[in-house]
N, CA and C atoms as a LAMMPS dump frame, in Angstrom:
ITEM: TIMESTEP
0
ITEM: NUMBER OF ATOMS
294
ITEM: BOX BOUNDS ff ff ff
-5.0000000000000000e+02 5.0000000000000000e+02
-5.0000000000000000e+02 5.0000000000000000e+02
-5.0000000000000000e+02 5.0000000000000000e+02
ITEM: ATOMS id mol type element x y z
1 1 1 N 378.792 62.764 400.048
2 1 2 C 379.309 62.948 398.711
3 1 3 C 380.163 64.207 398.604
4 2 1 N 379.887 65.163 399.504
5 2 2 C 380.652 66.404 399.442
6 2 3 C 382.109 66.189 399.813
7 3 1 N 382.386 65.116 400.558
8 3 2 C 383.77 64.894 400.987
9 3 3 C 384.674 64.483 399.833
10 4 1 N 384.089 64.028 398.74
11 4 2 C 384.918 63.711 397.579
12 4 3 C 385.476 64.996 396.977
13 5 1 N 384.691 66.065 397.068
14 5 2 C 385.113 67.344 396.516
15 5 3 C 385.769 68.233 397.564
16 6 1 N 385.22 68.22 398.761
17 6 2 C 385.733 69.057 399.846
18 6 3 C 386.258 68.147 400.958
19 7 1 N 387.547 68.033 401.049
20 7 2 C 388.181 67.093 401.977
21 7 3 C 387.933 67.447 403.446
22 8 1 N 387.608 68.701 403.738
23 8 2 C 387.361 69.077 405.125
24 8 3 C 386.018 68.556 405.639
25 9 1 N 385.179 68.015 404.774
26 9 2 C 383.888 67.448 405.172
27 9 3 C 384.036 66.054 405.782
28 10 1 N 385.187 65.424 405.619
29 10 2 C 385.4 64.081 406.158
30 10 3 C 385.26 64.093 407.677
31 11 1 N 385.931 65.032 408.319
32 11 2 C 385.871 65.128 409.772
33 11 3 C 384.474 65.422 410.277
34 12 1 N 383.748 66.275 409.586
35 12 2 C 382.389 66.618 409.984
36 12 3 C 381.477 65.404 409.868
37 13 1 N 381.624 64.641 408.795
38 13 2 C 380.821 63.44 408.602
39 13 3 C 381.033 62.457 409.747
40 14 1 N 382.291 62.234 410.106
41 14 2 C 382.56 61.269 411.167
42 14 3 C 382.223 61.809 412.548
43 15 1 N 382.202 63.111 412.727
44 15 2 C 381.729 63.684 413.993
45 15 3 C 380.238 63.411 414.172
46 16 1 N 379.485 63.599 413.107
47 16 2 C 378.042 63.337 413.157
48 16 3 C 377.776 61.846 413.353
49 17 1 N 378.512 61.012 412.643
50 17 2 C 378.344 59.563 412.772
51 17 3 C 378.718 59.087 414.171
52 18 1 N 379.748 59.673 414.765
53 18 2 C 380.165 59.298 416.118
54 18 3 C 379.061 59.604 417.124
55 19 1 N 378.452 60.756 417.017
56 19 2 C 377.347 61.108 417.917
57 19 3 C 376.185 60.132 417.748
58 20 1 N 375.861 59.797 416.511
59 20 2 C 374.777 58.854 416.238
60 20 3 C 375.079 57.481 416.838
61 21 1 N 376.299 57.013 416.66
62 21 2 C 376.671 55.693 417.18
63 21 3 C 376.668 55.701 418.708
64 22 1 N 377.155 56.762 419.316
65 22 2 C 377.175 56.833 420.775
66 22 3 C 375.764 56.811 421.355
67 23 1 N 374.823 57.431 420.678
68 23 2 C 373.438 57.425 421.139
69 23 3 C 372.781 56.059 420.973
70 24 1 N 373.224 55.289 419.99
71 24 2 C 372.595 54.002 419.67
72 24 3 C 373.571 52.837 419.791
73 25 1 N 374.51 52.918 420.707
74 25 2 C 375.583 51.918 420.783
75 25 3 C 375.068 50.519 421.138
76 26 1 N 373.953 50.4 421.796
77 26 2 C 373.446 49.089 422.184
78 26 3 C 372.509 48.471 421.156
79 27 1 N 372.214 49.18 420.093
80 27 2 C 371.325 48.681 419.055
81 27 3 C 372.16 47.943 418.007
82 28 1 N 371.988 46.64 417.926
83 28 2 C 372.823 45.835 417.026
84 28 3 C 372.632 46.207 415.563
85 29 1 N 371.4 46.465 415.156
86 29 2 C 371.132 46.773 413.755
87 29 3 C 371.788 48.093 413.36
88 30 1 N 371.638 49.124 414.188
89 30 2 C 372.209 50.424 413.854
90 30 3 C 373.735 50.41 413.906
91 31 1 N 374.301 49.648 414.805
92 31 2 C 375.763 49.553 414.874
93 31 3 C 376.297 48.819 413.646
94 32 1 N 375.642 47.734 413.258
95 32 2 C 376.076 47.014 412.052
96 32 3 C 375.945 47.883 410.804
97 33 1 N 374.852 48.609 410.688
98 33 2 C 374.681 49.492 409.526
99 33 3 C 375.72 50.615 409.537
100 34 1 N 376.071 51.093 410.713
101 34 2 C 377.111 52.121 410.806
102 34 3 C 378.462 51.566 410.374
103 35 1 N 378.757 50.333 410.767
104 35 2 C 380.013 49.708 410.348
105 35 3 C 380.046 49.49 408.838
106 36 1 N 378.913 49.112 408.272
107 36 2 C 378.836 48.949 406.821
108 36 3 C 379.041 50.295 406.139
109 37 1 N 378.475 51.349 406.695
110 37 2 C 378.655 52.69 406.15
111 37 3 C 380.125 53.115 406.208
112 38 1 N 380.777 52.846 407.323
113 38 2 C 382.209 53.161 407.457
114 38 3 C 383.019 52.363 406.441
115 39 1 N 382.698 51.086 406.297
116 39 2 C 383.412 50.228 405.345
117 39 3 C 383.262 50.747 403.922
118 40 1 N 382.036 51.104 403.54
119 40 2 C 381.792 51.641 402.204
120 40 3 C 382.527 52.953 402.002
121 41 1 N 382.529 53.78 403.02
122 41 2 C 383.202 55.08 402.929
123 41 3 C 384.703 54.899 402.758
124 42 1 N 385.273 53.935 403.486
125 42 2 C 386.71 53.663 403.352
126 42 3 C 387.016 53.094 401.971
127 43 1 N 386.166 52.195 401.524
128 43 2 C 386.405 51.512 400.252
129 43 3 C 386.218 52.425 399.041
130 44 1 N 385.169 53.234 399.056
131 44 2 C 384.84 54.026 397.878
132 44 3 C 385.119 55.509 398.037
133 45 1 N 385.425 55.933 399.248
134 45 2 C 385.599 57.354 399.51
135 45 3 C 386.976 57.855 399.133
136 46 1 N 387.246 59.108 399.46
137 46 2 C 388.55 59.701 399.15
138 46 3 C 389.66 59.034 399.958
139 47 1 N 390.854 59.059 399.438
140 47 2 C 391.969 58.392 400.109
141 47 3 C 392.372 59.088 401.405
142 48 1 N 391.969 60.323 401.596
143 48 2 C 392.294 61.055 402.823
144 48 3 C 391.592 60.474 404.04
145 49 1 N 390.622 59.613 403.819
146 49 2 C 389.896 58.994 404.93
147 49 3 C 390.83 58.188 405.817
148 50 1 N 391.876 57.618 405.225
149 50 2 C 392.8 56.79 405.997
150 50 3 C 393.648 57.614 406.954
151 51 1 N 393.747 58.911 406.721
152 51 2 C 394.491 59.786 407.613
153 51 3 C 393.626 60.361 408.722
154 52 1 N 392.332 60.123 408.668
155 52 2 C 391.398 60.708 409.634
156 52 3 C 391.419 59.907 410.939
157 53 1 N 391.73 60.573 412.013
158 53 2 C 391.856 59.943 413.327
159 53 3 C 390.496 59.517 413.886
160 54 1 N 389.446 60.239 413.529
161 54 2 C 388.113 59.971 414.07
162 54 3 C 387.569 58.618 413.634
163 55 1 N 387.985 58.147 412.477
164 55 2 C 387.523 56.85 411.977
165 55 3 C 388.013 55.745 412.893
166 56 1 N 389.286 55.76 413.187
167 56 2 C 389.868 54.733 414.051
168 56 3 C 389.3 54.805 415.458
169 57 1 N 389.102 56.005 415.97
170 57 2 C 388.535 56.16 417.311
171 57 3 C 387.117 55.605 417.374
172 58 1 N 386.32 55.837 416.337
173 58 2 C 384.952 55.334 416.303
174 58 3 C 384.929 53.812 416.247
175 59 1 N 385.78 53.24 415.425
176 59 2 C 385.832 51.779 415.324
177 59 3 C 386.3 51.177 416.653
178 60 1 N 387.288 51.785 417.297
179 60 2 C 387.753 51.3 418.599
180 60 3 C 386.664 51.417 419.654
181 61 1 N 385.919 52.501 419.628
182 61 2 C 384.836 52.703 420.584
183 61 3 C 383.807 51.578 420.457
184 62 1 N 383.393 51.298 419.225
185 62 2 C 382.422 50.223 418.993
186 62 3 C 383.009 48.885 419.423
187 63 1 N 384.255 48.625 419.055
188 63 2 C 384.9 47.35 419.367
189 63 3 C 384.945 47.104 420.865
190 64 1 N 385.436 48.063 421.63
191 64 2 C 385.587 47.849 423.071
192 64 3 C 384.243 47.766 423.787
193 65 1 N 383.26 48.515 423.33
194 65 2 C 381.934 48.424 423.942
195 65 3 C 381.334 47.036 423.724
196 66 1 N 381.422 46.531 422.519
197 66 2 C 380.848 45.221 422.224
198 66 3 C 381.702 44.092 422.789
199 67 1 N 382.98 44.327 422.977
200 67 2 C 383.822 43.328 423.643
201 67 3 C 383.377 43.181 425.104
202 68 1 N 383.023 44.307 425.735
203 68 2 C 382.493 44.256 427.094
204 68 3 C 381.164 43.505 427.144
205 69 1 N 380.308 43.715 426.163
206 69 2 C 379.035 43.001 426.095
207 69 3 C 379.289 41.503 425.963
208 70 1 N 380.284 41.129 425.159
209 70 2 C 380.617 39.712 424.989
210 70 3 C 381.074 39.092 426.302
211 71 1 N 381.925 39.773 427.039
212 71 2 C 382.387 39.22 428.322
213 71 3 C 381.243 39.127 429.323
214 72 1 N 380.32 40.074 429.284
215 72 2 C 379.155 40 430.169
216 72 3 C 378.268 38.816 429.802
217 73 1 N 378.12 38.558 428.513
218 73 2 C 377.308 37.425 428.069
219 73 3 C 377.951 36.102 428.461
220 74 1 N 379.27 36.051 428.414
221 74 2 C 379.955 34.806 428.746
222 74 3 C 379.946 34.538 430.245
223 75 1 N 380.008 35.597 431.046
224 75 2 C 379.998 35.398 432.494
225 75 3 C 378.594 35.162 433.027
226 76 1 N 377.597 35.688 432.358
227 76 2 C 376.218 35.529 432.802
228 76 3 C 375.332 35.176 431.611
229 77 1 N 375.428 33.929 431.108
230 77 2 C 374.673 33.557 429.905
231 77 3 C 373.167 33.537 430.169
232 78 1 N 372.421 33.866 429.142
233 78 2 C 370.967 33.838 429.225
234 78 3 C 370.349 35.106 429.773
235 79 1 N 371.146 36.004 430.277
236 79 2 C 370.606 37.24 430.838
237 79 3 C 370.237 38.246 429.752
238 80 1 N 371.044 38.292 428.722
239 80 2 C 370.813 39.253 427.652
240 80 3 C 370.045 38.567 426.53
241 81 1 N 368.754 38.832 426.467
242 81 2 C 367.91 38.176 425.474
243 81 3 C 367.795 38.981 424.179
244 82 1 N 368.283 40.224 424.182
245 82 2 C 368.179 41.063 422.985
246 82 3 C 369.235 40.717 421.952
247 83 1 N 370.4 40.3 422.407
248 83 2 C 371.524 40.079 421.49
249 83 3 C 371.938 38.612 421.522
250 84 1 N 372.131 38.055 420.351
251 84 2 C 372.644 36.691 420.302
252 84 3 C 374.173 36.75 420.288
253 85 1 N 374.766 35.649 420.629
254 85 2 C 376.223 35.556 420.628
255 85 3 C 376.77 35.762 419.216
256 86 1 N 375.999 35.328 418.224
257 86 2 C 376.416 35.481 416.831
258 86 3 C 376.547 36.954 416.439
259 87 1 N 375.542 37.772 416.756
260 87 2 C 375.591 39.177 416.352
261 87 3 C 376.679 39.94 417.094
262 88 1 N 376.898 39.592 418.347
263 88 2 C 377.959 40.252 419.11
264 88 3 C 379.321 39.929 418.495
265 89 1 N 379.535 38.655 418.17
266 89 2 C 380.796 38.257 417.537
267 89 3 C 380.927 38.842 416.13
268 90 1 N 379.804 39.011 415.43
269 90 2 C 379.826 39.606 414.103
270 90 3 C 380.292 41.061 414.166
271 91 1 N 379.781 41.813 415.121
272 91 2 C 380.18 43.211 415.273
273 91 3 C 381.649 43.311 415.662
274 92 1 N 382.087 42.476 416.582
275 92 2 C 383.49 42.488 417.009
276 92 3 C 384.413 42.114 415.844
277 93 1 N 384.026 41.075 415.11
278 93 2 C 384.844 40.663 413.956
279 93 3 C 384.906 41.699 412.862
280 94 1 N 383.795 42.374 412.625
281 94 2 C 383.773 43.431 411.606
282 94 3 C 384.673 44.593 412.006
283 95 1 N 384.644 44.942 413.286
284 95 2 C 385.534 46.007 413.776
285 95 3 C 386.997 45.601 413.611
286 96 1 N 387.312 44.361 413.894
287 96 2 C 388.697 43.893 413.734
288 96 3 C 389.137 43.969 412.28
289 97 1 N 388.254 43.623 411.362
290 97 2 C 388.604 43.669 409.938
291 97 3 C 388.827 45.101 409.459
292 98 1 N 387.998 46.015 409.949
293 98 2 C 388.154 47.41 409.543
294 98 3 C 389.416 47.995 410.14
């Protein structure tokens, strides 16, 4: 909420979020909730968010990591029992929309 008043807090928020996502990149629930948080922040937050480079880098990081998971699932189906094809495609599609 401080970023609405203090624009320099935008970068700090996304630095903290990036560290959190990097630590939990394989957790589907936490990645989806992080994407929802980013979406809400873009939608309702200050307009300066669109100029922040860290937002795009974080979304690209998530996208490419999960794209790799998708290719691994397609080349070796049934090996990954934690993630369904639906959730992997959901995360990839959400990143594309953002």
